[in-house]
BALUMLO-386856 format. One record per residue (C-alpha): residue in one letter; x, y, z; chain. Coordinates in Angstrom, 3 decimals, padded with zeros to 6 digits, always signed. Example, Ala and Ser with C-alpha at 12.3 -4.5 7.8 and 13.67 -1.06 7.14 Angstrom:
# BALUMLO-386856
+------+----------+----------+----------+-----+
| type |       c1 |       c2 |       c3 | mol |
+------+----------+----------+----------+-----+
|    A | +012.300 | -004.500 | +007.800 |   A |
|    S | +013.670 | -001.060 | +007.140 |   A |
+------+----------+----------+----------+-----+
//
This chain:
# BALUMLO-386856
+------+----------+----------+----------+-----+
| type |       c1 |       c2 |       c3 | mol |
+------+----------+----------+----------+-----+
|    M | +153.872 | +131.235 | +035.223 |   A |
|    A | +154.870 | +132.767 | +031.848 |   A |
|    P | +157.926 | +131.018 | +030.190 |   A |
|    I | +161.306 | +132.616 | +030.571 |   A |
|    V | +162.936 | +130.216 | +028.021 |   A |
|    V | +161.632 | +129.875 | +024.574 |   A |
|    A | +163.342 | +127.282 | +022.189 |   A |
|    L | +163.014 | +127.237 | +018.371 |   A |
|    G | +163.663 | +124.219 | +016.155 |   A |
|    N | +162.602 | +121.199 | +014.179 |   A |
|    P | +160.313 | +118.799 | +016.162 |   A |
|    L | +161.104 | +115.181 | +015.408 |   A |
|    L | +160.207 | +111.722 | +016.622 |   A |
|    D | +163.349 | +109.671 | +017.139 |   A |
|    I | +163.215 | +106.155 | +015.813 |   A |
|    Q | +165.955 | +104.575 | +017.962 |   A |
|    V | +167.473 | +101.423 | +016.518 |   A |
|    D | +168.707 | +098.731 | +018.986 |   A |
|    P | +172.538 | +099.020 | +019.002 |   A |
|    K | +173.086 | +095.424 | +017.930 |   A |
|    H | +171.618 | +096.396 | +014.408 |   A |
|    G | +173.418 | +099.783 | +014.303 |   A |
|    P | +176.643 | +098.764 | +012.283 |   A |
|    A | +174.693 | +096.789 | +009.760 |   A |
|    Y | +172.549 | +099.816 | +008.963 |   A |
|    L | +175.488 | +102.181 | +008.888 |   A |
|    E | +177.040 | +100.013 | +006.114 |   A |
|    K | +173.735 | +099.461 | +004.234 |   A |
|    Y | +173.003 | +103.147 | +003.964 |   A |
|    E | +176.542 | +104.380 | +003.701 |   A |
|    L | +176.372 | +106.351 | +006.890 |   A |
|    K | +179.156 | +107.574 | +009.219 |   A |
|    S | +179.208 | +106.273 | +012.785 |   A |
|    N | +179.415 | +109.761 | +014.529 |   A |
|    D | +177.460 | +112.075 | +012.307 |   A |
|    A | +174.144 | +113.945 | +011.750 |   A |
|    I | +172.710 | +114.439 | +008.308 |   A |
|    L | +169.582 | +115.338 | +006.407 |   A |
|    A | +168.263 | +112.296 | +004.533 |   A |
|    E | +169.115 | +112.069 | +000.834 |   A |
|    E | +166.919 | +110.099 | -001.633 |   A |
|    K | +169.043 | +106.934 | -001.060 |   A |
|    H | +168.408 | +107.218 | +002.757 |   A |
|    L | +164.617 | +107.534 | +002.684 |   A |
|    P | +163.733 | +103.760 | +002.777 |   A |
|    I | +165.573 | +103.516 | +006.127 |   A |
|    Y | +162.607 | +104.595 | +008.130 |   A |
|    D | +160.340 | +101.858 | +007.003 |   A |
|    D | +163.198 | +099.483 | +006.955 |   A |
|    V | +164.170 | +099.700 | +010.613 |   A |
|    V | +160.521 | +099.585 | +011.817 |   A |
|    K | +159.981 | +096.349 | +009.914 |   A |
|    N | +163.250 | +094.660 | +010.305 |   A |
|    A | +164.933 | +095.836 | +013.565 |   A |
|    E | +164.049 | +096.479 | +017.106 |   A |
|    V | +163.204 | +100.156 | +017.642 |   A |
|    T | +162.199 | +102.428 | +020.381 |   A |
|    Y | +160.212 | +105.756 | +019.805 |   A |
|    V | +161.668 | +108.773 | +021.645 |   A |
|    A | +160.597 | +112.440 | +021.572 |   A |
|    G | +163.392 | +114.251 | +019.862 |   A |
|    G | +164.451 | +117.368 | +017.876 |   A |
|    A | +167.593 | +119.134 | +019.163 |   A |
|    A | +165.886 | +122.263 | +020.591 |   A |
|    Q | +162.973 | +120.365 | +021.901 |   A |
|    N | +165.462 | +118.072 | +023.826 |   A |
|    A | +167.212 | +121.079 | +025.161 |   A |
|    A | +163.936 | +122.709 | +026.200 |   A |
|    R | +163.075 | +119.619 | +028.266 |   A |
|    A | +166.461 | +119.706 | +029.822 |   A |
|    A | +166.168 | +123.424 | +030.805 |   A |
|    A | +162.771 | +122.562 | +032.219 |   A |
|    Y | +164.401 | +119.897 | +034.316 |   A |
|    V | +166.248 | +122.563 | +036.314 |   A |
|    L | +163.579 | +125.298 | +036.204 |   A |
|    P | +160.222 | +125.707 | +037.916 |   A |
|    A | +157.218 | +124.203 | +036.116 |   A |
|    G | +156.009 | +126.461 | +033.286 |   A |
|    S | +159.218 | +128.129 | +032.660 |   A |
|    V | +159.951 | +126.914 | +029.156 |   A |
|    A | +158.082 | +126.903 | +025.770 |   A |
|    Y | +158.989 | +125.212 | +022.484 |   A |
|    I | +158.194 | +126.446 | +018.859 |   A |
|    G | +158.282 | +124.335 | +015.780 |   A |
|    S | +156.227 | +122.900 | +012.950 |   A |
|    V | +154.461 | +119.518 | +012.963 |   A |
|    G | +151.944 | +117.497 | +011.168 |   A |
|    D | +148.461 | +116.753 | +012.568 |   A |
|    D | +149.143 | +113.169 | +013.374 |   A |
|    D | +150.030 | +110.591 | +016.017 |   A |
|    L | +153.723 | +111.573 | +016.050 |   A |
|    K | +152.769 | +115.128 | +017.017 |   A |
|    K | +150.612 | +113.655 | +019.829 |   A |
|    T | +153.717 | +111.699 | +021.178 |   A |
|    L | +155.917 | +114.698 | +021.090 |   A |
|    Q | +153.390 | +116.770 | +022.905 |   A |
|    A | +152.710 | +114.246 | +025.539 |   A |
|    A | +156.452 | +114.160 | +026.251 |   A |
|    N | +156.568 | +117.943 | +026.551 |   A |
|    D | +153.537 | +117.904 | +028.825 |   A |
|    A | +155.020 | +115.291 | +031.049 |   A |
|    E | +158.138 | +117.532 | +031.529 |   A |
|    N | +156.391 | +120.798 | +031.839 |   A |
|    V | +157.305 | +122.264 | +028.475 |   A |
|    Q | +154.582 | +124.271 | +026.628 |   A |
|    S | +154.281 | +123.091 | +023.043 |   A |
|    A | +153.559 | +126.149 | +020.853 |   A |
|    Y | +153.446 | +124.167 | +017.612 |   A |
|    Q | +152.555 | +125.318 | +014.202 |   A |
|    V | +150.332 | +122.383 | +013.019 |   A |
|    Q | +150.309 | +121.714 | +009.292 |   A |
|    P | +147.326 | +120.143 | +007.774 |   A |
|    S | +147.281 | +116.536 | +006.330 |   A |
|    P | +149.005 | +115.155 | +004.286 |   A |
|    A | +151.986 | +116.753 | +006.063 |   A |
|    K | +153.618 | +114.466 | +008.585 |   A |
|    T | +155.703 | +115.184 | +011.607 |   A |
|    G | +159.441 | +114.834 | +011.024 |   A |
|    A | +161.441 | +111.856 | +012.053 |   A |
|    C | +165.013 | +110.795 | +012.837 |   A |
|    A | +166.487 | +107.362 | +012.486 |   A |
|    V | +169.192 | +106.915 | +015.283 |   A |
|    L | +171.821 | +104.312 | +014.822 |   A |
|    I | +174.127 | +103.509 | +017.705 |   A |
|    S | +177.465 | +101.802 | +017.398 |   A |
|    N | +180.240 | +101.643 | +020.047 |   A |
|    H | +178.757 | +104.627 | +021.990 |   A |
|    D | +178.579 | +106.740 | +018.709 |   A |
|    R | +175.322 | +107.889 | +017.238 |   A |
|    S | +174.502 | +108.463 | +013.668 |   A |
|    L | +171.329 | +110.548 | +012.941 |   A |
|    V | +169.459 | +110.602 | +009.717 |   A |
|    T | +166.640 | +113.133 | +009.537 |   A |
|    T | +163.586 | +113.669 | +007.401 |   A |
|    L | +162.220 | +117.069 | +008.202 |   A |
|    R | +158.713 | +116.708 | +006.597 |   A |
|    A | +156.481 | +119.240 | +008.332 |   A |
|    A | +159.263 | +120.816 | +010.309 |   A |
|    E | +160.483 | +122.574 | +007.196 |   A |
|    Q | +157.067 | +124.074 | +006.556 |   A |
|    F | +157.445 | +126.447 | +009.412 |   A |
|    T | +156.506 | +129.995 | +008.389 |   A |
|    P | +157.248 | +133.360 | +010.029 |   A |
|    D | +153.523 | +134.248 | +010.310 |   A |
|    H | +153.186 | +131.720 | +013.171 |   A |
|    L | +155.474 | +134.189 | +015.223 |   A |
|    A | +152.853 | +136.883 | +014.908 |   A |
|    K | +149.986 | +134.955 | +016.420 |   A |
|    P | +148.879 | +136.596 | +019.526 |   A |
|    E | +149.648 | +133.681 | +021.772 |   A |
|    I | +153.054 | +133.152 | +020.245 |   A |
|    A | +153.916 | +136.892 | +020.331 |   A |
|    E | +152.929 | +136.786 | +024.016 |   A |
|    L | +155.595 | +133.966 | +024.694 |   A |
|    L | +158.216 | +135.929 | +022.710 |   A |
|    N | +157.572 | +139.161 | +024.632 |   A |
|    G | +157.735 | +137.603 | +028.041 |   A |
|    A | +160.697 | +135.396 | +027.585 |   A |
|    K | +164.225 | +136.325 | +028.624 |   A |
|    Y | +166.224 | +133.495 | +027.020 |   A |
|    F | +165.927 | +132.315 | +023.538 |   A |
|    Y | +167.507 | +128.993 | +022.273 |   A |
|    I | +167.715 | +128.236 | +018.441 |   A |
|    E | +169.069 | +125.007 | +017.055 |   A |
|    G | +171.344 | +125.111 | +014.037 |   A |
|    Y | +169.362 | +122.687 | +012.186 |   A |
|    F | +166.567 | +125.300 | +011.918 |   A |
|    L | +168.834 | +127.480 | +009.756 |   A |
|    T | +168.362 | +124.965 | +006.864 |   A |
|    H | +164.965 | +126.400 | +006.132 |   A |
|    G | +163.946 | +128.926 | +008.772 |   A |
|    I | +166.638 | +131.615 | +008.772 |   A |
|    E | +164.040 | +134.451 | +008.302 |   A |
|    S | +162.133 | +133.261 | +011.391 |   A |
|    A | +165.416 | +132.784 | +013.325 |   A |
|    L | +166.536 | +136.301 | +012.521 |   A |
|    E | +163.188 | +137.786 | +013.529 |   A |
|    V | +163.407 | +136.110 | +016.987 |   A |
|    A | +167.099 | +136.815 | +017.516 |   A |
|    K | +167.002 | +140.515 | +016.404 |   A |
|    G | +163.927 | +141.236 | +018.582 |   A |
|    A | +165.432 | +139.603 | +021.562 |   A |
|    S | +168.826 | +141.255 | +021.083 |   A |
|    A | +167.174 | +144.618 | +020.656 |   A |
|    H | +165.677 | +144.309 | +024.023 |   A |
|    G | +168.719 | +143.094 | +025.934 |   A |
|    K | +167.536 | +139.508 | +026.069 |   A |
|    T | +169.836 | +136.470 | +025.799 |   A |
|    V | +170.004 | +134.598 | +022.478 |   A |
|    V | +171.594 | +131.234 | +022.414 |   A |
|    L | +172.446 | +129.266 | +019.173 |   A |
|    N | +173.668 | +125.740 | +018.813 |   A |
|    L | +175.700 | +124.849 | +015.858 |   A |
|    S | +174.010 | +121.356 | +015.984 |   A |
|    A | +175.962 | +119.408 | +013.319 |   A |
|    P | +179.127 | +119.899 | +011.151 |   A |
|    F | +177.067 | +120.348 | +007.991 |   A |
|    I | +175.600 | +123.604 | +009.248 |   A |
|    P | +178.857 | +125.583 | +009.244 |   A |
|    Q | +179.842 | +123.670 | +006.175 |   A |
|    F | +176.788 | +124.185 | +003.911 |   A |
|    F | +174.779 | +126.903 | +005.604 |   A |
|    K | +177.744 | +129.238 | +006.598 |   A |
|    M | +175.940 | +132.321 | +005.122 |   A |
|    Q | +172.797 | +131.735 | +007.179 |   A |
|    L | +174.938 | +131.083 | +010.278 |   A |
|    E | +176.968 | +134.352 | +009.778 |   A |
|    S | +173.829 | +136.363 | +009.282 |   A |
|    L | +172.430 | +135.198 | +012.602 |   A |
|    L | +175.607 | +135.140 | +014.603 |   A |
|    P | +175.813 | +139.024 | +015.117 |   A |
|    H | +172.604 | +138.711 | +017.260 |   A |
|    V | +173.766 | +135.650 | +019.318 |   A |
|    D | +175.066 | +136.041 | +022.899 |   A |
|    I | +175.986 | +132.434 | +023.506 |   A |
|    L | +177.144 | +130.014 | +020.820 |   A |
|    I | +177.344 | +126.255 | +021.666 |   A |
|    G | +178.899 | +123.501 | +019.627 |   A |
|    N | +181.134 | +120.555 | +019.717 |   A |
|    E | +184.691 | +119.985 | +018.500 |   A |
|    S | +183.603 | +118.704 | +015.124 |   A |
|    E | +181.232 | +121.598 | +014.520 |   A |
|    A | +183.996 | +124.019 | +015.439 |   A |
|    A | +186.379 | +122.361 | +013.134 |   A |
|    A | +183.842 | +122.409 | +010.318 |   A |
|    Y | +183.393 | +126.171 | +010.776 |   A |
|    A | +187.218 | +126.626 | +010.715 |   A |
|    T | +187.514 | +124.861 | +007.554 |   A |
|    A | +184.516 | +126.726 | +005.966 |   A |
|    A | +186.060 | +130.038 | +007.027 |   A |
|    G | +189.500 | +129.052 | +005.517 |   A |
|    H | +191.257 | +128.333 | +008.789 |   A |
|    G | +191.188 | +124.557 | +008.808 |   A |
|    D | +194.567 | +124.266 | +010.678 |   A |
|    A | +193.447 | +126.500 | +013.650 |   A |
|    S | +193.410 | +125.204 | +017.073 |   A |
|    L | +190.189 | +124.585 | +018.938 |   A |
|    E | +190.943 | +127.529 | +021.305 |   A |
|    S | +191.681 | +129.802 | +018.321 |   A |
|    V | +188.344 | +128.919 | +016.736 |   A |
|    A | +186.415 | +129.541 | +019.966 |   A |
|    S | +188.094 | +132.949 | +020.361 |   A |
|    T | +187.498 | +133.865 | +016.646 |   A |
|    L | +183.872 | +133.055 | +017.007 |   A |
|    A | +183.631 | +135.072 | +020.317 |   A |
|    A | +185.031 | +138.025 | +018.563 |   A |
|    F | +182.763 | +137.805 | +015.648 |   A |
|    T | +180.878 | +140.995 | +014.870 |   A |
|    K | +177.990 | +141.696 | +017.386 |   A |
|    S | +174.933 | +143.961 | +016.892 |   A |
|    N | +174.759 | +144.696 | +020.691 |   A |
|    A | +178.281 | +145.130 | +021.449 |   A |
|    S | +177.573 | +146.078 | +025.183 |   A |
|    R | +176.722 | +142.316 | +025.576 |   A |
|    P | +179.794 | +140.104 | +025.200 |   A |
|    R | +179.521 | +136.761 | +023.446 |   A |
|    L | +180.244 | +133.440 | +024.972 |   A |
|    V | +181.436 | +130.389 | +022.989 |   A |
|    V | +181.003 | +126.999 | +024.496 |   A |
|    I | +182.751 | +124.109 | +022.736 |   A |
|    T | +182.101 | +120.561 | +024.217 |   A |
|    Q | +184.620 | +117.736 | +023.569 |   A |
|    G | +182.517 | +114.751 | +024.661 |   A |
|    A | +184.143 | +113.016 | +027.673 |   A |
|    D | +187.303 | +115.149 | +027.479 |   A |
|    S | +186.662 | +118.783 | +028.440 |   A |
|    T | +184.544 | +121.849 | +027.549 |   A |
|    L | +186.093 | +125.079 | +026.494 |   A |
|    V | +184.398 | +128.530 | +027.135 |   A |
|    A | +185.810 | +131.627 | +025.346 |   A |
|    S | +184.395 | +135.110 | +025.900 |   A |
|    S | +184.671 | +138.349 | +023.909 |   A |
|    S | +184.904 | +140.252 | +027.144 |   A |
|    P | +185.357 | +138.243 | +030.409 |   A |
|    S | +184.951 | +141.086 | +032.804 |   A |
|    A | +181.559 | +142.075 | +031.391 |   A |
|    S | +180.195 | +138.651 | +030.719 |   A |
|    P | +176.433 | +138.204 | +031.411 |   A |
|    A | +177.327 | +134.753 | +032.562 |   A |
|    N | +179.743 | +136.154 | +035.239 |   A |
|    I | +183.142 | +134.877 | +034.026 |   A |
|    K | +185.731 | +136.273 | +036.414 |   A |
|    P | +188.255 | +138.699 | +034.940 |   A |
|    T | +191.004 | +136.410 | +036.376 |   A |
|    D | +189.897 | +133.465 | +034.404 |   A |
|    S | +191.838 | +132.146 | +031.485 |   A |
|    N | +190.277 | +132.801 | +028.047 |   A |
|    P | +189.220 | +130.342 | +026.766 |   A |
|    K | +188.806 | +128.563 | +030.038 |   A |
|    V | +188.907 | +124.687 | +030.163 |   A |
|    Y | +186.457 | +122.751 | +032.240 |   A |
|    P | +187.274 | +119.066 | +032.778 |   A |
|    V | +184.354 | +116.644 | +032.399 |   A |
|    P | +183.980 | +114.260 | +035.377 |   A |
|    K | +184.808 | +110.620 | +034.598 |   A |
|    L | +181.782 | +108.417 | +033.633 |   A |
|    A | +182.428 | +104.660 | +033.767 |   A |
|    S | +181.959 | +102.878 | +030.455 |   A |
|    D | +179.385 | +100.481 | +031.958 |   A |
|    K | +177.241 | +103.533 | +032.845 |   A |
|    I | +176.904 | +104.589 | +029.133 |   A |
|    V | +173.807 | +103.280 | +027.637 |   A |
|    D | +173.306 | +105.560 | +024.702 |   A |
|    T | +174.970 | +108.935 | +023.779 |   A |
|    N | +171.991 | +110.245 | +021.671 |   A |
|    G | +170.950 | +113.545 | +022.898 |   A |
|    A | +173.657 | +114.106 | +025.451 |   A |
|    G | +174.926 | +117.277 | +023.797 |   A |
|    D | +171.295 | +118.644 | +023.697 |   A |
|    M | +170.867 | +117.777 | +027.397 |   A |
|    F | +174.130 | +119.528 | +028.225 |   A |
|    A | +172.949 | +122.654 | +026.352 |   A |
|    G | +169.618 | +122.673 | +028.084 |   A |
|    G | +171.000 | +122.173 | +031.470 |   A |
|    F | +173.476 | +124.931 | +030.897 |   A |
|    L | +170.803 | +127.257 | +029.714 |   A |
|    G | +168.417 | +126.401 | +032.572 |   A |
|    A | +171.124 | +127.001 | +035.167 |   A |
|    L | +171.988 | +130.414 | +033.559 |   A |
|    A | +168.276 | +131.282 | +033.612 |   A |
|    T | +168.240 | +130.619 | +037.416 |   A |
|    G | +170.996 | +133.119 | +037.866 |   A |
|    K | +173.887 | +130.628 | +038.146 |   A |
|    D | +177.443 | +131.749 | +037.059 |   A |
|    I | +179.261 | +130.170 | +034.261 |   A |
|    D | +181.114 | +127.580 | +036.440 |   A |
|    E | +177.904 | +126.350 | +037.993 |   A |
|    A | +176.087 | +126.316 | +034.643 |   A |
|    I | +178.837 | +124.228 | +032.881 |   A |
|    E | +178.723 | +121.833 | +035.956 |   A |
|    V | +174.858 | +121.400 | +035.539 |   A |
|    G | +175.297 | +120.823 | +031.791 |   A |
|    H | +177.792 | +118.146 | +032.350 |   A |
|    K | +175.523 | +116.398 | +034.933 |   A |
|    L | +172.612 | +116.354 | +032.610 |   A |
|    G | +174.719 | +115.214 | +029.641 |   A |
|    Q | +176.069 | +112.383 | +031.652 |   A |
|    M | +172.598 | +111.575 | +032.994 |   A |
|    C | +171.267 | +111.325 | +029.424 |   A |
|    C | +174.036 | +108.790 | +028.542 |   A |
|    G | +172.422 | +106.426 | +031.128 |   A |
|    Q | +169.069 | +106.433 | +029.290 |   A |
|    I | +167.794 | +105.181 | +025.996 |   A |
|    G | +167.352 | +108.233 | +023.854 |   A |
|    P | +167.431 | +111.902 | +024.721 |   A |
|    K | +165.832 | +111.512 | +028.187 |   A |
|    L | +166.669 | +112.398 | +031.780 |   A |
|    S | +166.031 | +110.453 | +035.063 |   A |
|    F | +162.688 | +110.621 | +036.787 |   A |
|    P | +161.827 | +111.323 | +039.501 |   A |
|    K | +164.031 | +114.397 | +039.144 |   A |
|    Q | +167.440 | +114.404 | +040.666 |   A |
|    T | +168.835 | +117.538 | +042.351 |   A |
|    V | +171.488 | +119.033 | +039.965 |   A |
|    L | +171.646 | +122.666 | +041.145 |   A |
+------+----------+----------+----------+-----+
//
């Protein structure tokens, strides 16, 4: 079947460091324990360092690619495609094999050698994760890939589009092309803020894309970063969510949802127009509405890397099946917690029933 969900982002191979080494590498490379950054010059040695001197696990990653596999977890086979740029190397083969195994179509733009597929060093400490990314081939994505007949066919046939915030660091032209086209045809555009540095340092790109976004997803740190960048650093989380929901929209007949996760605490959902929401928020619901997160025992948490992506993908997949917002949030919570029980951004197989 033709994909109904298309995700766009930076394909990365995660190099996951055994948690017992995490604190030492955080100190060595001056990293924060709960953060996500693009590698600076001083961080670049970390990739060879951890491979040579620590115990590592290789896991298919990239925020939107993770979310695509999560959406595929709750949708029929063939329902999800993923677009991004990779090198023609073994890392690309590893990523594509993971997508194939989970029924995600890899619609990669493949860059010729010597370009290399992007990588992310993942450092775990006390259930926090620190991500250090080198984009490599991922940032060589060009808009002409979207015009290829096989890619244009995917875009024309899909009904839901998911864009990761990280992609805005280099691919705003392509993101705008996808989002504007989808919005003009009444399709649903989902954007994930992805990391605090996106609203901090790429606010202009974010706000150029936001008018075409129907659903915005982020966590409390990312929402706070946007508030600070917008000059409202003392605003409550509820206020930030409502402000983002009310941000100018190109297709005003389609309201915007803003979904803010807070880890194990709760998830907030604000809507610009609850009574007309495409995700079926009931007019009687509070706005923002608070969804408690079911308790997960500490001994069930192996690794939090990718949990937010799995929440987002599960949430999106549930919406694509026609579930309402309450059911979609519940599915997102289930997949986020399932991911916490795995090493890296993965889910349990054989598949569990989550709908």
